C-alpha positions as CSV (number, residue, x, y, z in Angstrom):
1,M,-137.5,123.1,111.9
2,K,-136.1,120.3,109.7
3,K,-134.3,121.7,106.5
4,N,-135.9,120.9,103.2
5,P,-133.6,118.1,101.7
6,F,-134.5,118.7,98.0
7,K,-133.5,121.7,95.8
8,P,-134.5,125.3,97.3
9,E,-137.3,125.6,94.5
10,L,-139.3,123.1,96.5
11,D,-139.0,125.1,99.9
12,N,-142.8,126.1,99.5
13,Y,-143.9,122.5,99.1
14,W,-141.7,121.4,102.0
15,E,-143.3,124.0,104.4
16,I,-146.6,122.4,103.5
17,R,-145.6,118.8,104.0
18,Y,-147.8,118.3,107.1
19,E,-151.1,119.6,104.9
20,I,-149.8,116.9,102.2
21,F,-149.5,114.2,104.7
22,S,-150.5,115.0,108.2
23,K,-148.4,112.0,109.5
24,F,-145.5,113.1,107.7
25,D,-143.1,112.4,110.7
26,E,-144.3,108.8,111.0
27,G,-142.4,107.2,108.1
28,I,-143.8,108.9,105.1
29,Q,-141.6,108.8,101.9
30,V,-141.4,111.3,99.2
31,D,-138.9,112.2,96.3
32,E,-138.8,115.5,94.6
33,E,-141.4,114.8,92.2
34,G,-143.8,113.2,94.8
35,L,-143.5,116.1,97.0
36,F,-144.6,118.8,94.6
37,S,-147.2,116.7,92.9
38,A,-148.9,115.3,95.8
39,K,-152.4,116.6,96.9
40,P,-152.9,117.7,100.4
41,E,-155.0,115.5,102.5
42,T,-158.0,117.8,102.6
43,F,-158.1,118.1,98.8
44,S,-157.6,114.3,98.3
45,E,-160.7,113.5,100.6
46,E,-162.7,116.3,98.9
47,I,-162.4,114.8,95.5
48,A,-162.8,111.4,97.1
49,C,-166.2,112.4,98.4
50,C,-167.3,113.5,95.1
51,M,-166.4,110.3,93.1
52,R,-169.3,108.1,92.6
53,G,-168.7,104.3,92.8
54,N,-166.7,102.0,94.9
55,L,-163.9,100.9,92.8
56,I,-161.8,103.7,91.6
57,L,-158.9,103.7,89.2
58,D,-156.3,106.1,90.2
59,T,-153.9,106.7,87.0
60,F,-151.1,108.2,88.3
61,A,-150.2,107.0,91.8
62,G,-147.2,109.4,92.5
63,V,-146.2,108.7,96.3
64,G,-150.0,107.8,96.9
65,S,-151.8,110.7,98.3
66,S,-154.8,110.4,96.1
67,A,-155.1,106.9,96.7
68,I,-154.8,107.3,100.3
69,G,-157.7,109.8,100.3
70,L,-159.9,107.7,98.3
71,A,-159.3,104.8,100.6
72,K,-160.0,106.7,103.8
73,E,-163.2,107.7,102.3
74,G,-164.0,104.3,101.9
75,K,-163.3,103.6,98.2
76,R,-161.3,100.4,96.9
77,V,-158.5,101.7,94.7
78,I,-156.5,100.3,92.0
79,S,-153.5,102.9,91.9
80,V,-151.0,102.7,88.9
81,D,-147.7,104.3,88.2
82,I,-144.9,103.7,85.9
83,N,-142.3,104.8,88.4
84,K,-141.7,101.5,90.2
85,K,-139.6,103.5,93.1
86,R,-142.3,106.0,93.6
87,L,-144.9,103.3,93.7
88,E,-143.3,101.4,96.4
89,M,-143.2,105.0,98.5
90,A,-147.0,105.1,97.7
91,R,-147.2,101.7,99.2
92,N,-145.3,102.6,102.2
93,N,-147.4,105.7,102.8
94,A,-150.6,103.8,102.6
95,C,-149.2,101.5,105.2
96,V,-148.5,104.5,107.4
97,Y,-152.4,105.6,107.1
98,C,-153.4,101.8,107.7
99,V,-155.3,101.7,104.4
100,E,-153.0,99.5,102.5
101,N,-155.7,96.8,102.4
102,R,-158.0,99.0,100.4
103,I,-155.3,99.7,97.7
104,Q,-153.9,97.5,95.0
105,F,-150.8,99.0,93.8
106,I,-149.6,98.0,90.0
107,N,-146.5,99.0,88.2
108,E,-148.3,99.8,85.0
109,D,-149.0,102.8,82.5
110,A,-152.4,104.7,82.6
111,F,-153.4,103.5,79.1
112,T,-152.9,100.0,79.8
113,A,-154.8,100.3,83.0
114,I,-157.7,102.1,81.5
115,E,-158.0,99.2,78.9
116,K,-157.3,96.3,81.4
117,Y,-159.3,96.6,84.5
118,N,-162.9,97.1,85.6
119,F,-163.7,99.9,87.9
120,D,-166.4,102.4,88.7
121,G,-164.6,105.5,88.0
122,I,-161.3,106.9,87.1
123,Y,-159.5,109.7,88.8
124,I,-156.7,111.4,86.9
125,D,-154.1,113.6,88.6
126,P,-151.5,113.8,86.0
127,P,-148.2,115.4,86.1
128,W,-148.5,119.1,84.9
129,G,-144.9,119.7,83.9
130,G,-143.1,120.7,87.2
131,P,-143.6,123.8,89.4
132,G,-143.0,126.0,86.1
133,Y,-146.8,125.1,85.0
134,K,-147.9,128.4,86.9
135,D,-146.1,130.6,84.4
136,I,-148.1,129.4,81.4
137,Q,-150.9,131.7,80.3
138,D,-153.4,129.2,78.7
139,Y,-152.5,125.7,79.9
140,L,-153.5,123.0,77.4
141,L,-154.1,119.3,78.1
142,E,-151.4,118.6,75.4
143,R,-148.8,119.7,77.8
144,I,-149.5,116.7,80.2
145,K,-147.2,113.9,79.4
146,P,-148.4,111.5,78.4
147,N,-150.6,113.6,76.3
148,G,-153.7,114.8,78.4
149,N,-156.1,114.7,75.4
150,H,-155.3,111.0,74.8
151,I,-155.6,110.0,78.3
152,L,-158.9,112.0,79.1
153,S,-160.3,110.3,75.6
154,A,-159.4,107.0,76.7
155,A,-160.9,107.3,80.1
156,L,-164.2,109.1,78.8
157,K,-164.8,106.1,76.5
158,K,-164.4,103.4,79.2
159,T,-166.6,105.0,82.0
160,S,-169.0,107.9,82.7
161,M,-167.3,108.6,86.1
162,V,-164.3,110.6,85.2
163,A,-162.4,113.3,87.4
164,I,-159.2,115.2,86.4
165,S,-157.3,117.4,88.5
166,L,-155.8,120.5,86.4
167,P,-154.0,123.7,87.4
168,L,-156.1,126.8,87.7
169,N,-154.8,128.3,84.2
170,I,-156.3,125.4,82.5
171,N,-158.1,126.7,79.0
172,L,-161.5,125.4,79.8
173,N,-162.4,125.6,75.9
174,D,-160.0,122.6,75.8
175,L,-162.5,120.6,77.9
176,K,-165.4,121.4,75.9
177,K,-164.1,119.7,72.9
178,F,-165.0,116.2,74.3
179,N,-168.8,117.0,74.2
180,R,-169.2,116.0,77.9
181,D,-171.0,118.2,80.3
182,F,-168.6,118.8,83.4
183,E,-168.5,120.6,86.8
184,I,-165.5,122.4,88.1
185,K,-164.6,122.2,91.8
186,F,-162.0,124.9,93.0
187,H,-159.8,123.8,95.9
188,E,-158.7,126.6,98.2
189,S,-156.4,126.8,101.2
190,R,-155.4,129.9,103.2
191,G,-158.0,131.8,101.0
192,I,-156.0,131.0,97.8
193,Q,-157.4,128.8,95.0
194,R,-154.7,126.1,94.4
195,F,-156.1,124.1,91.5
196,V,-159.4,122.7,90.1
197,T,-160.7,119.1,89.6
198,V,-163.2,118.7,86.6
199,F,-165.8,116.1,87.1
200,F,-167.4,114.9,84.0
201,K,-170.9,113.7,84.1
């Protein structure tokens, strides 16, 4: 088995790399943050199936796992990220899956993209603060950088179709303050719940 090229703390993420990208050995590119923040293919496709509309804004592209999932389910995607190098990895990875023609990759921050572009829905998969997020008892939106309260508020003002993926330890009271009905989908693999996606109505 190929050895994890990153730090030992990412061994668990390296071991499931084929769940994240089934075509990992066909030219997929990741860095440390891209590896631990990318969603496994089945989860990305589950989320995509629940997204209404044809054109979706993917506000945190990372290495492209979410955008690829959306595109595989027939969506057109505007995928933005402030990290230019990681965005190029996402573009490369979309090419590996032959869905690059359905995704527009833009080096831009989420707030600018929300205000600037027209779309049917927004998918938010923000950084949770690294692997240590699991040790927090009550995870609050303010821990997300940029501030999760601000990004979610901006998204909900722009469109009614908003989905955000969050850790299992999210404090649900933190979501109720937006005064919007929502549904929660738990994502599970190997009999273990991994994270949730909140779909606002």
